[in-house]
N, C-alpha and C positions, 0 to 999 in steps of 0.2 A: 816382724817378718822381713826377710831380706829383700832388697830391691829387685833382684833377679826373680824371686818368687812372685812378687807383685806383677811383674811383666808376664810371667808364665800363666798366671791366673787370669790376666786380661782385666784386672779390676779397673772400674771407671772412677776417676777422681773428679768430683764436681767442684769447679772453681766458682768464686763469686763473679758473676757476669757471663761466663761462657762455659758451656759443657758440650763437647762435640764427640761424636762417635764416627771415626773415619771408615767409610764403606768402600770407597774407590780411591785409586791413586791420584786422580785428578782433584778430588775433593781434599785430599791430604795436601797436595800442592797449594791449593787455593787457601786453605785455612792457615798455612804457614805464611803465605803471602799477605793475607789479611792481617795477621798478627804483626807483621813488620810495618804495615802501613797505618796501623792504629795511631792516633795522636797521643796515646798514653802507653805506659808499659806495665805489664803484669805477666806473671808466669803462664805459660801454656803447656799443659801436660796432656798428651794423647796416649792412652794405653790401649793396645789392641793385641789380640792373640797373634803369635808368630805365624800361625797357619794362614792368616789373612794376608800377610806380607808377601806370600808366594802363591797365593790362590790364583789359578789361571783365569777364573772368571772375574776377578777383581781388577784386572788390568784395563786401562783405558787408552784411547787414542790421544796423540799429541794435539789433535784438533780441539780437545776439551781443555787445553791449557794455553790456547792462543789469546791474543788481545780480544777483548769483548766477552770473554768467559769469566765466570765468577764462582765462588763457593755456593753450593746448593744446600740450603737449610733442609729442604725436603726433596727427595728424588721420587717423582711420581711414576706410576705404572706407565710403560710405553709399548706394551705388547698388544695382542689381539683384544684383551679385555678393555683397553682404553679406546679401541675403535668402535666398540658397541657397548657403551657403559650401562645402557638400560637392561642388558642381559646379565650383568654381573650380580651374583647372589651374595658374595661376601667380599668385604674389603679388609685385608690384613694389614696391620701396621707393625713395623719392626725396626730394629736398628742393629747394625753390626753384621757379623758373619752368618747369623741364622738365616738371613735373606737367601743365601745360596742353597741352604738345605730346603727352604720353602720353594724356590723356583724349580729345583730338581724334582721335588716330589710333585709339584703341580703339573709338570710336563709328563711325568710317569703316569699320573692319573688322568691325563688328557682333560684338564680343567682350566686351560689357559684362557678360555672365554668366560668362565663362570667365576673365577677368583682373581681379584686384582691385589697387587702387593705394593704398598707405599713405604718407602724408607724414610725415617726421620733421622737426619744427620746431625741436627743441632737440637739438643734437648733443652738447653737454657741459654738465652731466653727462648721460651717455647714458641714455635712458629704457628700461632693461632690462625693467622690469615691464610697461610698456604694449606693448612689441614682442613679449614672450612671449605675451601675450593675443592679439595679432594672428596670430601664427604658429599658435597652437593653434586659432584659429577656422577656419583653412583647412587641414585635415589632409591633403588630397590635392594641395596646390599645391606646386610647386617655387618657390624663392626667388631673386630677382634684384635687384641694386642698379642703378639707372639714374642717370646723371649727364651733364650737358651738357659738363663739363670733360673734358680728356684723362685717360686712366687714371692717369697719374702725377701729376696736379695736383688732382684732386677729392678727395672724402671716401671713396672706395672702400677704400683701404688702412686708413683709420681705422675705418670702419663694419664691414667684413667680419669681423675677429676678434671684435668685440663682439657682432655678431649670432650668430656661431657659438657664442660663450660663452653667449648667451641661451638657445639651443636645445640646449645640451649637445652640440654638434657632431653633431646627428642628421641634418642635411642640409647639402649644399653651399650656398654663397651665390654665385650666378653674377653675371657683370658684363655690362651692356649699355651701351655708351658708346663714346667715341672711343678710338683707339689711343694709346699713349704718344707724346708729342711734346715738343720742347724749348721751343716757343713756346706761349703761352696761346691763340692764335688763328691761323687759317690765313692771314688777310689777303686771302682770296679768297671772295667770297660763294657762288659756285657750289660750291667745295670744301666750304665750311661746310654748305651744304644737303645735299650728298651724304653727308657724315659724319653729319648729323642723321638722314637717312633710313635709313642703315645702323644707327644706334642703335635706331630705331623698329622696323625689320625684325627685329632680334635680340630686342628686348623682346617682340614679339608672335608670334614664331615658336615655337610650343609644342614643336617638335622641335629647336630650336637647340642645346640642350645635351645631347641624348641620347647623342651619341658620346663625351662627356666623363665620363659617369656611371661 
């Protein structure tokens, strides 16, 4: 596959040592800065969809790149849900641009106090410590991983056992996303949007996993 095609598909390349998914411009700045300051040298490749490079909600203030700021391995929820964590019924984990689909849908459904969304910006080494803090903050929430990729192609199989280890297998980690598929994309916009809506419906249906408990 041509290099340009790889960029277009937004394929994630896992390097030995570090695997990052840039979600904000400030984090992109910091991961490049961190790479330069490392006492050793290794390649750093960050693949991200072009749509995220110009996404209006992905922009950040220069204040997040001033002295004293740093790369965020995890970006926690900072909205109304974080102010009343006991009222949160579901904690969604995700990485990449699907976060913006989730926040838009959450606002449309008026569920900003019931659903918290945590972004994992560094997948490897896995941020066990920070994610444990997130789960402990929302004691009444069930947990779900959301991804735009198909179930057999995204990070779910990588993240699920590590999240389960983080919480000592106290809760299941559910999945909200596309079904398994052989191809990375449907090739049909209508089908793509239908699958995306199914993802969002599952993520915000608080009863979606009750029959599987």
